[in-house]
C-alpha positions in Angstrom: 8.9 11.9 -40.4 8.9 10.4 -36.9 10.8 7.2 -36.3 8.5 4.6 -34.8 9.4 1.3 -33.2 7.6 -1.4 -31.3 8.3 -3.9 -28.6 6.2 -7.0 -28.7 5.7 -9.3 -25.8 4.1 -12.7 -26.5 3.4 -15.1 -23.6 2.0 -18.4 -24.8 -0.1 -20.8 -22.8 -2.3 -20.3 -19.7 -0.5 -18.3 -17.1 -0.1 -19.5 -13.5 1.8 -16.4 -12.2 2.4 -12.8 -12.8 4.9 -11.9 -15.5 7.3 -8.9 -15.7 9.2 -8.0 -18.8 12.1 -5.6 -18.4 14.1 -3.8 -21.1 16.2 -0.6 -21.4 15.4 2.0 -24.0 18.5 2.9 -26.2 17.6 6.6 -26.8 15.1 9.2 -25.7 11.6 8.2 -26.8 7.9 8.6 -26.2 5.4 5.8 -25.4 2.5 6.5 -27.7 0.3 3.4 -27.8 -0.1 0.0 -26.1 -2.3 -2.9 -27.3 -2.9 -5.8 -25.0 -5.0 -9.0 -25.3 -5.5 -12.6 -24.1 -7.2 -15.2 -26.3 -9.6 -16.2 -23.5 -12.0 -14.2 -21.3 -9.6 -13.4 -18.5 -9.3 -10.9 -15.6 -5.7 -10.0 -16.4 -4.4 -6.5 -15.8 -1.5 -4.6 -17.1 0.9 -2.1 -15.3 3.6 -0.2 -17.2 6.3 1.9 -15.8 10.0 1.7 -14.8 11.8 -0.6 -12.4 11.9 2.3 -9.8 8.2 3.3 -10.4 6.3 0.3 -11.8 3.1 2.2 -12.6 4.6 5.4 -13.9 3.0 5.1 -17.4 -0.1 2.9 -16.9 -1.4 2.4 -13.4 -3.5 -0.8 -13.7 -5.7 -1.5 -16.7 -7.7 -4.5 -17.8 -6.4 -6.1 -21.0 -8.5 -7.3 -23.9 -10.3 -10.6 -24.0 -11.2 -13.3 -26.5 -8.7 -12.1 -29.1 -10.1 -8.5 -29.1 -7.2 -6.2 -28.0 -7.7 -3.2 -25.8 -5.8 -0.1 -26.9 -4.2 2.4 -24.5 -3.2 5.9 -25.7 -2.7 9.4 -24.4 -6.0 9.4 -22.3 -5.1 6.2 -20.5 -1.5 7.1 -19.6 -0.7 8.7 -16.2 -1.4 12.4 -16.4 -3.2 12.0 -19.8 0.2 12.6 -21.4 2.4 10.5 -23.6 5.3 9.4 -21.3 8.7 10.8 -22.3 11.3 8.2 -21.6 15.0 9.2 -21.4 17.9 7.2 -22.8 18.8 4.3 -20.6 15.6 4.1 -18.6 14.6 0.6 -17.7 11.0 0.0 -18.6 8.9 -2.7 -16.7 5.8 -4.2 -18.2 3.9 -6.2 -15.5 1.0 -8.5 -16.3 -1.1 -9.6 -13.3 -2.2 -13.0 -14.8 -5.6 -13.1 -13.1 -6.4 -9.6 -11.8 -8.0 -9.9 -8.4 -7.9 -13.7 -8.3 -10.2 -14.1 -11.3 -9.7 -16.1 -14.5 -6.1 -16.6 -15.6 -5.1 -15.1 -19.0 -4.1 -17.4 -21.9 -1.9 -16.6 -24.9 -1.2 -12.9 -24.1 0.2 -10.4 -26.6 1.3 -6.9 -25.6 2.6 -4.4 -28.1 4.2 -1.1 -27.1 4.7 1.6 -29.7 7.3 4.3 -29.3 8.4 7.4 -31.2 12.1 8.3 -31.2 13.0 11.6 -29.6 
């Protein structure tokens, strides 16, 4: 059985600036799924990659609105492949709070799902 783990990012309130969350993976893994949503009807976008290539995994994608998450899987990842992430890689998750100067996101939740190996 594959070992699965998640990273959850919760950003309460209405955003007034972009947010970047950075973490280091503790072992080789694959990013298999992302779910992202705001509680309002926003124009926020999500970019996922590494600190050296910020859009290596997801280039720029609109997140879900009005508490209905958008899910990103293999077809939405760069190259239509699950990204393989090596031990010690620093992952960067960037939320553009209002996309191209649109409506700011409120109460954002982003969940990244990984498999070990």
